C-alpha positions as CSV (number, residue, x, y, z in Angstrom):
1,M,76.0,-54.6,-57.1
2,I,72.8,-57.0,-58.1
3,L,70.1,-56.5,-55.6
4,S,69.1,-59.5,-53.2
5,R,66.5,-61.9,-53.8
6,I,65.8,-64.6,-52.7
7,K,63.0,-65.8,-54.9
8,P,63.0,-64.9,-59.4
9,A,60.7,-61.8,-60.2
10,L,57.6,-61.6,-60.8
11,G,57.9,-59.8,-63.6
12,G,59.8,-61.1,-67.5
13,H,58.8,-64.7,-69.1
14,Q,59.4,-67.7,-66.8
15,P,60.6,-71.1,-67.7
16,E,57.9,-73.2,-67.3
17,N,58.6,-76.6,-65.2
18,H,56.4,-79.4,-65.2
19,G,58.3,-81.4,-62.6
20,K,61.1,-83.1,-65.0
21,A,63.8,-80.6,-65.2
22,I,66.4,-80.3,-62.6
23,P,67.4,-76.1,-62.2
24,T,71.0,-75.4,-63.1
25,L,72.9,-72.8,-61.6
26,E,72.5,-70.9,-64.9
27,S,68.5,-70.3,-64.1
28,F,69.3,-69.6,-60.6
29,L,71.8,-67.4,-61.1
30,S,69.4,-65.4,-64.5
31,N,67.0,-65.4,-61.8
32,R,68.6,-63.6,-59.0
33,D,68.1,-66.6,-56.5
34,Y,71.6,-67.1,-54.6
35,T,69.7,-69.1,-51.6
36,G,68.5,-71.2,-54.4
37,A,72.7,-71.1,-56.3
38,I,73.9,-72.1,-52.9
39,T,71.8,-74.7,-52.3
40,L,72.8,-76.8,-55.6
41,L,76.4,-75.9,-55.0
42,E,76.8,-77.7,-51.7
43,F,74.8,-80.1,-52.8
44,E,77.4,-81.0,-55.1
45,Q,80.1,-80.1,-52.5
46,S,78.8,-82.7,-50.3
47,S,78.4,-85.5,-53.1
48,G,82.2,-85.3,-53.9
49,K,81.6,-82.9,-57.2
50,G,83.3,-79.9,-55.8
51,T,85.9,-77.5,-57.4
52,Q,87.9,-74.5,-57.2
53,L,85.0,-73.2,-59.5
54,T,82.1,-74.4,-57.3
55,D,83.6,-72.3,-54.4
56,Q,83.8,-69.3,-56.8
57,W,80.6,-69.7,-57.4
58,L,79.6,-70.5,-53.5
59,G,81.3,-66.9,-53.3
60,Y,80.3,-65.1,-55.9
61,C,76.6,-65.9,-54.5
62,A,77.0,-65.7,-50.3
63,F,78.2,-62.2,-51.4
64,H,75.2,-61.5,-53.7
65,L,72.4,-62.3,-50.7
66,G,74.5,-60.7,-48.6
67,D,76.2,-62.4,-46.4
68,Y,79.5,-61.4,-46.0
69,K,81.1,-63.4,-43.7
70,K,80.1,-66.4,-45.1
71,A,81.5,-65.1,-48.4
72,M,84.5,-64.2,-47.3
73,D,85.5,-67.3,-45.4
74,I,85.1,-68.8,-48.9
75,Y,87.2,-66.4,-50.5
76,S,90.1,-66.6,-47.4
77,R,90.1,-70.4,-48.2
78,L,91.2,-69.7,-51.6
79,V,93.3,-66.7,-51.5
80,Q,95.5,-69.6,-49.4
81,E,95.5,-72.1,-52.0
82,P,98.8,-72.2,-54.5
83,D,96.8,-71.9,-57.5
84,R,94.4,-69.1,-56.1
85,P,92.0,-67.7,-58.6
86,E,92.6,-64.6,-60.0
87,D,90.0,-62.5,-58.0
88,A,89.9,-64.0,-55.2
89,S,91.9,-61.1,-52.8
90,I,90.2,-58.3,-54.5
91,N,86.8,-59.8,-53.7
92,L,88.3,-60.7,-50.4
93,A,88.7,-56.6,-50.1
94,C,85.5,-56.4,-51.0
95,C,83.7,-58.2,-48.2
96,Y,86.0,-56.2,-45.6
97,F,85.0,-53.3,-46.9
98,F,80.9,-54.5,-46.8
99,L,81.6,-55.5,-43.3
100,G,83.0,-52.8,-42.1
101,L,86.9,-53.7,-42.3
102,Y,87.7,-50.6,-44.0
103,E,91.8,-51.4,-42.8
104,E,92.0,-55.8,-43.4
105,A,90.4,-54.3,-47.1
106,Q,93.3,-51.7,-47.4
107,K,95.9,-54.1,-46.2
108,G,94.3,-56.9,-48.5
109,L,94.3,-54.1,-51.7
110,E,98.3,-54.2,-51.5
111,Q,98.7,-57.1,-52.8
112,T,96.1,-56.9,-55.7
113,P,96.8,-56.1,-59.3
114,K,95.8,-52.9,-61.0
115,S,92.3,-53.3,-62.1
116,S,89.8,-50.8,-62.5
117,L,87.7,-52.9,-59.6
118,K,91.0,-52.5,-57.2
119,R,90.4,-48.4,-58.2
120,R,87.3,-47.9,-57.4
121,L,87.4,-50.0,-54.3
122,Q,90.5,-47.9,-53.0
123,F,88.4,-44.9,-53.9
124,H,85.6,-46.0,-51.3
125,L,88.4,-46.8,-49.0
126,A,89.7,-43.6,-49.2
127,H,86.2,-42.0,-48.5
128,K,85.4,-44.6,-45.4
129,L,89.0,-43.8,-43.9
130,G,89.3,-40.1,-44.5
131,Y,91.8,-40.3,-46.6
132,E,90.6,-36.3,-48.4
133,N,94.5,-36.5,-50.8
134,Q,94.1,-39.9,-51.4
135,L,90.4,-39.7,-52.4
136,M,91.5,-36.9,-54.8
137,E,93.7,-38.4,-56.7
138,L,91.7,-41.3,-57.5
139,H,88.7,-39.5,-58.6
140,Q,90.8,-37.8,-61.3
141,Q,92.0,-41.4,-62.0
142,L,88.3,-42.4,-62.5
143,E,87.0,-42.6,-66.0
144,N,84.3,-42.0,-68.2
145,V,83.0,-44.9,-68.2
146,T,79.9,-46.6,-66.5
147,E,80.6,-48.1,-63.7
148,D,83.6,-45.3,-63.0
149,M,80.9,-42.8,-62.9
150,L,78.8,-44.9,-60.6
151,C,81.0,-45.6,-58.3
152,L,81.3,-41.4,-58.1
153,A,78.0,-41.3,-58.2
154,A,77.3,-43.5,-54.9
155,L,80.2,-41.1,-53.4
156,H,78.2,-38.0,-53.8
157,Y,75.3,-39.5,-52.6
158,L,77.6,-40.7,-49.4
159,R,78.6,-37.0,-48.8
160,S,75.0,-35.6,-49.1
161,S,75.5,-34.2,-52.5
162,Y,72.6,-35.1,-53.9
163,H,71.9,-33.0,-57.1
164,E,75.3,-34.6,-58.2
165,A,74.5,-38.4,-57.9
166,I,71.9,-37.1,-59.7
167,D,73.5,-35.6,-63.1
168,I,75.5,-38.4,-62.9
169,Y,72.5,-40.4,-63.8
170,K,71.5,-38.0,-66.4
171,K,74.7,-38.5,-68.2
172,I,74.8,-42.0,-68.1
173,L,71.4,-42.3,-69.6
174,L,71.9,-39.5,-72.2
175,D,75.1,-41.6,-72.7
176,N,73.3,-44.6,-73.7
177,R,70.4,-42.7,-75.1
178,V,67.9,-43.3,-73.0
179,I,66.7,-40.0,-72.8
180,K,67.3,-37.9,-76.4
181,T,68.6,-34.6,-74.5
182,H,69.9,-33.6,-71.1
183,Q,66.8,-32.7,-69.4
184,N,67.4,-29.8,-66.7
185,N,63.6,-30.4,-65.4
186,D,63.8,-32.4,-62.6
187,I,60.5,-33.4,-63.4
188,E,60.8,-34.4,-67.5
189,F,63.9,-36.4,-66.2
190,V,61.5,-38.2,-63.8
191,E,59.1,-39.3,-66.7
192,A,62.0,-40.2,-69.2
193,L,63.6,-42.3,-66.5
194,T,60.0,-44.0,-65.8
195,Q,59.9,-44.5,-69.4
196,S,62.9,-46.6,-69.7
197,T,63.5,-50.3,-69.7
198,Q,67.7,-49.8,-70.1
199,Y,69.4,-49.1,-67.1
200,I,66.5,-49.4,-65.0
201,A,68.5,-50.1,-61.3
202,L,69.2,-46.0,-61.9
203,N,65.1,-45.8,-60.9
204,V,66.4,-46.9,-57.2
205,Y,69.4,-44.6,-57.3
206,V,67.7,-41.9,-58.2
207,A,64.8,-42.4,-55.8
208,L,67.1,-42.7,-53.1
209,C,68.9,-39.6,-53.9
210,Y,64.6,-37.7,-54.8
211,Y,64.2,-39.5,-50.6
212,K,67.0,-37.7,-49.2
213,L,66.1,-34.6,-51.3
214,D,62.5,-34.7,-49.2
215,Y,60.7,-35.4,-52.3
216,Y,59.3,-37.9,-51.3
217,D,56.7,-37.9,-53.9
218,M,58.8,-37.8,-57.0
219,S,61.2,-40.6,-54.9
220,Q,57.5,-43.2,-54.9
221,E,56.6,-42.4,-59.2
222,V,60.8,-43.2,-59.6
223,L,60.6,-46.9,-57.5
224,A,57.5,-47.6,-59.1
225,T,59.2,-48.5,-62.5
226,Y,61.4,-50.7,-60.9
227,L,59.0,-52.5,-58.2
228,Q,57.1,-53.7,-61.7
229,K,59.7,-55.5,-63.5
230,F,60.9,-56.6,-59.7
231,P,57.8,-56.7,-57.1
232,D,60.6,-58.5,-54.3
233,S,63.4,-55.7,-54.0
234,A,64.1,-55.4,-50.6
235,I,65.8,-52.1,-51.6
236,A,62.9,-50.8,-53.2
237,L,61.0,-52.0,-50.8
238,N,61.7,-50.3,-47.8
239,L,62.7,-47.0,-49.8
240,K,58.4,-47.0,-50.6
241,A,58.5,-47.2,-46.9
242,C,60.4,-45.4,-45.7
243,N,58.5,-42.6,-48.4
244,Y,54.9,-44.1,-47.0
245,Y,56.1,-42.8,-43.4
246,K,58.0,-39.8,-44.4
247,L,55.1,-39.2,-46.3
248,E,52.8,-39.5,-42.8
249,N,51.2,-42.8,-43.9
250,V,52.5,-44.6,-41.3
251,K,50.6,-47.4,-41.5
252,A,51.0,-47.9,-44.9
253,A,55.0,-47.4,-44.7
254,E,54.2,-50.2,-41.3
255,N,52.2,-52.5,-44.1
256,E,55.4,-52.7,-46.9
257,I,57.3,-53.5,-44.1
258,M,55.4,-56.3,-42.7
259,A,54.7,-57.4,-46.3
260,L,58.5,-57.8,-47.0
261,L,59.5,-59.4,-43.9
262,E,56.4,-62.1,-45.4
263,K,58.5,-62.5,-48.2
264,I,61.5,-63.5,-47.2
265,S,63.0,-66.6,-45.5
266,P,65.6,-66.6,-42.5
267,S,68.2,-68.0,-45.2
268,F,67.6,-64.1,-46.4
269,I,70.6,-62.0,-44.8
270,F,70.6,-59.3,-47.8
271,G,69.1,-55.6,-46.5
272,Q,67.5,-57.2,-42.6
273,D,69.3,-55.6,-40.2
274,I,68.1,-52.1,-42.1
275,I,64.7,-53.7,-42.0
276,K,63.9,-54.4,-38.7
277,H,66.0,-50.9,-38.0
278,N,63.4,-49.2,-39.9
279,L,60.4,-51.2,-38.2
280,V,61.2,-49.5,-35.1
281,A,61.8,-46.1,-36.6
282,F,58.1,-46.4,-37.9
283,R,57.0,-47.6,-34.5
284,D,57.8,-44.5,-33.1
285,G,61.0,-46.5,-31.1
286,V,58.8,-49.5,-29.9
287,G,61.5,-51.9,-29.3
288,A,64.6,-49.5,-29.6
289,L,66.8,-51.3,-27.0
290,Q,65.8,-54.7,-28.7
291,V,67.1,-53.9,-32.0
292,L,68.6,-50.5,-32.1
293,P,72.1,-51.5,-29.8
294,S,73.4,-54.1,-32.2
295,L,72.9,-52.2,-35.0
296,V,74.6,-48.8,-33.8
297,D,78.2,-50.2,-35.4
298,I,76.6,-51.0,-38.5
299,I,73.6,-48.6,-39.5
300,S,74.6,-45.1,-39.1
301,E,70.9,-44.2,-39.1
302,A,70.8,-47.0,-35.4
303,R,73.2,-44.1,-34.2
304,L,71.2,-41.5,-34.2
305,N,67.6,-42.9,-33.7
306,L,68.6,-44.2,-30.4
307,T,69.9,-41.5,-29.4
308,I,66.7,-39.5,-29.9
309,Y,65.2,-42.4,-28.1
310,Y,67.0,-41.9,-25.3
311,L,66.2,-37.9,-25.8
312,K,62.6,-38.6,-25.3
313,Q,62.7,-41.3,-22.3
314,G,64.8,-38.6,-20.4
315,D,67.8,-40.3,-19.9
316,Y,70.5,-38.0,-21.4
317,M,73.5,-39.0,-20.3
318,E,73.0,-42.2,-22.2
319,A,72.6,-40.7,-25.2
320,Y,75.3,-37.9,-24.2
321,E,77.6,-41.5,-24.2
322,L,76.6,-42.7,-27.8
323,V,76.7,-38.5,-29.7
324,K,80.0,-37.7,-27.7
325,N,82.5,-38.8,-29.9
326,L,80.6,-38.6,-33.1
327,E,81.9,-35.7,-35.4
328,P,79.0,-34.7,-37.7
329,T,79.2,-34.5,-41.4
330,V,75.4,-33.7,-42.7
331,S,72.5,-31.7,-40.8
332,H,70.9,-33.6,-39.3
333,E,74.0,-35.3,-37.0
334,Y,74.5,-31.3,-36.3
335,I,71.3,-31.0,-34.9
336,L,71.2,-33.7,-32.8
337,K,74.7,-33.3,-31.2
338,A,73.6,-29.8,-31.4
339,T,70.3,-30.8,-29.1
340,V,72.9,-33.4,-26.4
341,N,74.9,-30.8,-26.1
342,A,72.1,-28.4,-25.0
343,V,70.3,-30.8,-23.0
344,I,72.7,-32.3,-20.8
345,G,74.7,-28.3,-20.9
346,Q,71.3,-27.1,-18.6
347,E,71.2,-30.1,-16.6
348,T,74.6,-29.7,-15.8
349,N,74.9,-26.1,-16.5
350,S,77.9,-26.5,-18.4
351,R,78.5,-22.9,-20.3
352,E,81.1,-25.4,-22.5
353,L,78.3,-27.5,-24.2
354,I,76.1,-24.6,-24.2
355,K,78.5,-22.9,-26.5
356,A,79.1,-25.7,-28.4
357,A,75.4,-26.4,-28.8
358,Q,75.2,-22.9,-29.9
359,Q,78.0,-22.9,-32.4
360,Y,76.3,-26.8,-33.9
361,F,73.2,-24.4,-34.4
362,Q,74.1,-21.9,-36.0
363,L,76.6,-23.3,-38.3
364,V,73.1,-25.8,-39.5
365,G,71.4,-22.2,-39.6
366,N,74.1,-20.4,-41.5
367,S,74.8,-23.3,-43.9
368,V,73.9,-22.5,-47.7
369,S,71.9,-25.4,-48.3
370,E,70.0,-25.2,-44.8
371,C,69.6,-21.4,-44.9
372,D,65.9,-21.7,-46.2
373,T,64.6,-24.2,-44.6
374,I,62.3,-25.4,-41.9
375,P,65.3,-27.0,-39.8
376,G,67.1,-24.0,-40.8
377,R,65.7,-21.6,-39.5
378,Q,64.8,-23.7,-36.4
379,C,68.6,-23.9,-35.4
380,M,68.8,-20.2,-36.0
381,A,66.1,-19.9,-33.4
382,S,67.8,-22.1,-31.1
383,A,71.4,-20.1,-31.5
384,F,69.6,-16.5,-30.7
385,F,68.3,-18.3,-27.8
386,F,70.9,-19.3,-25.8
387,Q,72.6,-15.8,-26.7
388,R,68.8,-14.4,-25.1
389,K,68.5,-12.1,-28.5
390,F,64.4,-13.5,-28.8
391,D,64.0,-11.0,-30.5
392,D,65.9,-12.7,-33.7
393,V,64.4,-15.8,-32.0
394,H,60.9,-15.1,-32.4
395,L,61.7,-13.4,-35.9
396,Y,62.3,-16.6,-37.3
397,L,59.9,-18.8,-35.4
398,S,57.2,-16.9,-36.9
399,S,58.2,-17.4,-40.2
400,I,57.4,-20.9,-40.0
401,K,54.7,-21.2,-36.8
402,S,52.2,-22.2,-39.4
403,Y,53.5,-25.5,-39.9
404,F,53.7,-26.3,-36.0
405,F,50.4,-24.6,-34.7
406,K,49.8,-28.2,-32.9
407,D,53.3,-29.1,-32.1
408,D,54.2,-28.5,-28.2
409,A,58.1,-28.3,-28.3
410,F,57.9,-25.3,-30.9
411,N,54.7,-23.9,-28.4
412,F,56.6,-24.1,-25.8
413,N,60.1,-22.0,-27.0
414,Y,57.7,-19.5,-29.2
415,A,55.5,-18.7,-26.0
416,Q,58.8,-18.3,-23.7
417,A,60.4,-16.2,-26.8
418,K,56.9,-14.0,-26.6
419,S,57.0,-13.8,-22.7
420,A,60.8,-12.9,-22.8
421,L,59.7,-9.3,-25.1
422,G,56.6,-8.8,-23.1
423,N,54.2,-10.4,-25.4
424,Y,52.5,-11.8,-22.5
425,K,48.5,-11.9,-23.7
426,E,50.1,-14.0,-27.1
427,A,52.3,-16.1,-24.8
428,E,49.7,-17.2,-22.9
429,E,47.5,-18.1,-25.4
430,T,50.3,-20.4,-27.0
431,F,51.2,-21.7,-23.9
432,S,47.4,-23.0,-23.7
433,R,48.0,-24.8,-26.4
434,L,50.6,-27.6,-24.7
435,Q,49.3,-30.8,-24.5
436,N,51.8,-32.7,-23.3
437,D,51.7,-33.2,-19.7
438,K,55.1,-33.3,-18.6
439,L,55.2,-30.2,-20.7
440,Q,52.8,-28.5,-18.6
441,N,54.1,-29.5,-15.1
442,D,57.5,-28.0,-16.5
443,Y,59.1,-26.2,-13.7
444,V,60.0,-23.9,-17.5
445,Y,56.4,-23.1,-18.1
446,I,54.7,-22.9,-14.7
447,T,57.2,-20.1,-13.9
448,H,56.3,-18.4,-17.8
449,M,52.5,-18.5,-17.1
450,A,52.7,-17.6,-13.7
451,R,54.4,-14.3,-15.2
452,C,52.2,-14.2,-17.7
453,Y,49.4,-14.5,-15.7
454,I,50.3,-11.7,-13.4
455,M,51.8,-9.3,-15.5
456,Q,47.6,-9.7,-17.6
457,G,46.3,-8.4,-14.1
458,K,45.2,-12.2,-12.8
459,A,47.6,-12.8,-9.8
460,Q,44.7,-15.2,-8.6
461,A,45.7,-17.8,-11.5
462,A,49.3,-17.2,-10.6
463,W,48.5,-18.1,-6.8
464,E,46.9,-21.3,-8.2
465,L,49.5,-22.6,-9.8
466,Y,51.7,-21.9,-6.8
467,L,49.2,-24.1,-4.6
468,K,49.2,-26.6,-6.9
469,M,52.9,-28.0,-6.1
470,D,54.1,-29.8,-3.7
471,T,57.0,-28.3,-1.3
472,S,59.8,-27.9,-3.2
473,T,63.2,-25.7,-4.1
474,E,61.0,-25.0,-7.5
475,S,57.7,-24.0,-5.5
476,L,60.3,-21.9,-3.7
477,S,61.1,-20.1,-6.4
478,L,57.9,-20.0,-7.6
479,L,56.9,-18.1,-4.7
480,Q,59.6,-15.4,-4.9
481,L,58.4,-14.9,-8.4
482,I,55.2,-13.8,-8.0
483,A,56.3,-11.9,-4.8
484,N,58.5,-9.6,-6.6
485,D,56.4,-9.5,-10.1
486,C,53.0,-9.2,-8.1
487,Y,54.7,-6.5,-6.5
488,K,56.6,-4.2,-9.3
489,K,53.0,-5.2,-11.0
490,G,51.1,-3.3,-8.4
491,E,49.6,-6.8,-7.3
492,F,49.8,-6.1,-4.4
493,Y,47.6,-8.5,-2.0
494,H,49.0,-11.7,-3.5
495,A,52.4,-10.3,-2.9
496,A,51.7,-9.8,0.6
497,K,50.5,-13.6,0.7
498,A,53.8,-14.8,-1.1
499,F,56.0,-12.6,0.8
500,D,54.5,-13.5,4.5
501,L,54.8,-17.1,3.2
502,L,58.7,-16.1,2.1
503,E,59.1,-14.8,5.9
504,R,57.6,-17.3,7.5
505,L,59.6,-19.6,6.2
506,D,63.5,-17.5,6.1
507,P,62.7,-14.5,7.9
508,T,64.9,-11.9,6.6
509,P,64.7,-8.1,6.3
510,E,63.9,-8.4,3.0
511,H,60.7,-10.7,2.9
512,W,59.5,-8.3,5.9
513,E,60.4,-5.0,3.8
514,G,58.7,-6.6,0.9
515,K,55.3,-7.6,2.7
516,R,55.4,-4.8,4.4
517,G,55.6,-2.4,1.2
518,A,52.9,-5.1,-0.1
519,C,50.1,-4.6,3.0
520,I,50.5,-0.6,3.3
521,G,49.8,-1.2,-1.0
522,V,46.9,-2.9,-0.4
523,F,46.1,-0.6,2.5
524,Q,46.4,2.8,-0.1
525,L,44.4,1.0,-3.1
526,I,41.2,-0.3,-0.8
527,V,41.7,4.3,0.5
528,A,41.7,5.0,-3.1
529,D,38.6,2.8,-3.6
530,K,40.2,0.1,-5.7
531,Q,40.5,-2.5,-3.8
532,P,37.5,-3.9,-1.5
533,T,37.6,-2.8,2.3
534,N,36.8,-6.9,3.3
535,L,41.0,-7.6,2.2
536,L,41.9,-5.3,5.6
537,S,41.2,-8.2,8.0
538,D,43.5,-10.0,5.8
539,I,46.2,-7.7,5.7
540,I,46.1,-7.1,9.6
541,Q,46.7,-10.6,10.2
542,L,49.2,-10.6,7.7
543,L,51.2,-7.9,9.5
544,R,50.4,-10.1,12.6
545,N,52.9,-12.8,11.4
546,S,55.4,-11.1,11.7
547,T,57.2,-10.2,15.0
548,N,58.5,-7.0,13.7
549,P,58.1,-4.4,16.1
550,Q,56.9,-2.0,13.3
551,V,54.2,-4.4,12.9
552,E,51.3,-2.6,15.5
553,S,52.3,1.5,14.3
554,I,51.1,-0.2,11.5
555,I,47.7,-2.1,12.1
556,R,47.0,1.2,14.5
557,V,47.0,3.5,11.2
558,I,44.9,1.2,9.2
559,K,42.5,0.6,11.8
560,R,42.1,4.1,13.3
561,W,41.2,4.9,9.6
562,A,38.9,2.1,9.4
563,K,36.9,3.4,12.8
564,E,36.9,7.1,11.1
565,R,34.8,5.1,7.9
566,K,33.4,3.3,10.8
567,I,34.4,0.1,8.6
568,N,34.3,-3.4,11.1
569,I,37.1,-5.1,10.7
């Protein structure tokens, strides 16, 4: 399809106009100025000079401008006429297709004569409707001509087979003598492509493929050739902005999009949705709720980005509703659905959703295309995390840690794996790199840091974490962790303080026995000169907080020992 333009391309020779000659339809079309052409054609109609041919050209221009609804209305009228044009029905089916009305397009083709365009449209409809058997049959019917090969390349692109699409573009260039030999090297191919002037639109198609393959620099290089000739191309400028964004030049990406918006007029329809969508992405979700919901069923990425926005905002159920019926087809869709299932599974304690998340992660991590990529290794680490196989988690995360040194989410998970393996010093150091306040106040973070402190003999630091917390079920759980971990580690003084609070909140025999053992443990350390004697009075006070009959006998033993050594308590 000819790319839409709101004004003539700046490149190439433009006919001089001294204000005398009235632009013709041919001049508008040759310059791809479809808005101007529509204005001229509608003027003819309002002047009573319109014919059926005028309507055909109006449909053509509206379609190429991206106003598929207007084009559909025009062709819908044309197919009702007794002497309707032969191509009216196939053109109407194309409008249905671009509007996402695939069933209507399929039905409209039933009365359409056989043609190469019909075959290509059926091919893409079979893909959209999931008719795999029909798709394979139509694949066999494609001919070795440029239009059919471009149709096949487009399908490869839609199915994420980007290398296969590029191979087709190489073959088209070779067959048309644009390059002399078939190059297997991507860099040599890019050089040949950028030097060619024939089939220049292939630069955009190849650039899109390189973008999807994460070769952003190569995508920019190929794209530059096209933009030299057509500097106002919405598709090319939008892709240029996306490349900048992926190359972490967010300001340049936003500037490109804003410049594109300034160039287009209100009558320009083609590409506006994707431009608005991408501007939200570049601005890290600003305006997401105003833009993305209306695009969910129009742009596939809108659903995914809106889901990510909800996840970041903590609106997990909203995110789940968006993807619960999504059937993933590419790796980033599997990853997002796995992430949502994992979050909801943990929030609701649903083993079913957590199991589904683990399977999605493992599917991506084991795939041939992703197993050696950074996302693939992250997915394997996540899958093993749910299986509590922390040796494997640590192995995968260690292999990519240099890419995420300052990434809070990565460090949060990496530190948990280290803690689970008993590498408490390294876990503490990794946890300490977190900058996000929300994560630092997360219960998982606090409990893991408390354990890291205790296991390194820094029980007071763990106790201070508890003191900073408001009274809640989480603070009670942390108190239990401190009590038990300090007891195991021999940090009896803080164990005694923790068990004392627990006993006052819930006077069970278990809490008394824990406090009794911890207090006796402190006394033994004092006797062995491993703790200062001034702790004796604290221990006695903690014991007296209990009503158990054993209290007085324990205190008598402590006082007798202190008296023998002339220690004032």
